[in-house]
N, C-alpha and C positions, 0 to 999 in steps of 0.2 A: 574488375575481374575477381572471381572467387578464388580463395586459397587453393581449392581443389584444382581449378583450371590452371592456376599458376604452377602448382606442383607438377602437373602434366607437362607443362613447358620445360620445367627443370629436367624432368626425365628425358624429354626430347633433346634438350641441349646437352645432356650428359653423353648422348650418342655422338655428338659433334666434336667433343674434345679429343685430343690425341689419344690413340689407343694405349700408349704407355701410361698415361694418367689414369685412364679407366681401369687398367689391369693392375696397377701398382698401388692404388690407394687401399689402405688397410686401417680399420678402426677409425674412420672419419665419419662424423655425423654431418649431413648437409641439411641445414634447417632454414626455414623461411620466416622472417619477421616483417612487420609492416614497414617500419622506418627506423633508422638509427636514432638513438636517444640524443638529446642536446648535450648530455654529459660525454657521450662517446665522441661526438663530433668535436667537442672542445678538447678532449684528450688527444685526439688525432690531429688537432689544429686544422680542421676543415671548416672553412667559412664559405657562405654563399658567394658566388654562384656555384662553387664546387659541390659535389655530392659524393655519397658513399654507396656503392652498389653491393659490396660484400666485405667480409672480414674473416680472416683466418685466426683462430685461437688454438694454440697448442704448442707442442715442441717439435720443431722441424726434424725430419729424419736424421740429418747429419749431426744434430746436437744431442741425440739420445744416448744414454748410457745403458749398460747391460741390465740395470734394474728397472727399466722403463716399462716392462711387460704388463704390469697390473694397473696401468694408468687408465683413466677415463678416456673415451674417444676424443680425438681432436675434433674441432668444430669449424665448419665453414658456414657462415650465415649469409644468406642473400636477403637484401632488403627490397621486398616486392614493390612498395610504394615508389621508391626512388627509380627503380628500373622501369616500372609502368609509366611514370611521369615523363621520363626522357625518351622512351621508345616511340618511334613514329608509327609502327604497325606490328602485326603479329611476328613477321620474320625478323624485324629489327629487335624485338624483345627476345627471341630465341638466341640471336647472335649476341646480344648484350649479356644474357645469362651465361652463355657458353664462354664468352671472353672473361667474365667475372670468375667463373669456375676455374678457367685456365690460370688466371692470375692468383687466386687464393690457393689453389692446389700447388702452384709453383712455390709458394711460401712453405707449404707442407713438405715439399721435396728439398727445401733448402736452397732454392735457386736465388740468384741475385736479381735485383730489379732489371738489370740489363738483359739477363737471360730470359726473364719472363717477357720483357718487351719484345725481344726477338721472336719468340714464339707467337705472341699476339700479332706482331706485324705480319708474320707468315700466314697466320689464321685469317686476318683481315684481307690480305692480298689473294686469298684462295690457294696459296701454296700448300703443299703437303707438309703436315706437321706430324704425320703418323710415326715416323722413325725417331722422333726427338726423345 
């Protein structure tokens, strides 16, 4: 799949994430890279068969001080190759992208892994996550 086609899927997936996430993200760059580097996987202690779909880099909102205003954008990286490799079809790829965005933006909002997993579970089960 071309990067342009994948970016269109990212835009589509952004419409599937909870409204709160879409409306509250400020100064966050969402970028797409091919694959996580071996150094990144080693740093995160990820070994096959596990994989990395996305990564949040920045300062979570609750940890910011008053002087944070002139900082570069936080960054959510999606790894196209990993997502493509594991997706069964077009719809599965959109769901995977959306879940990855939910997870990484959860880190941006300062949510715990448990809170993020609760939102992901509701998303996977088709329950409303709009008011979270």
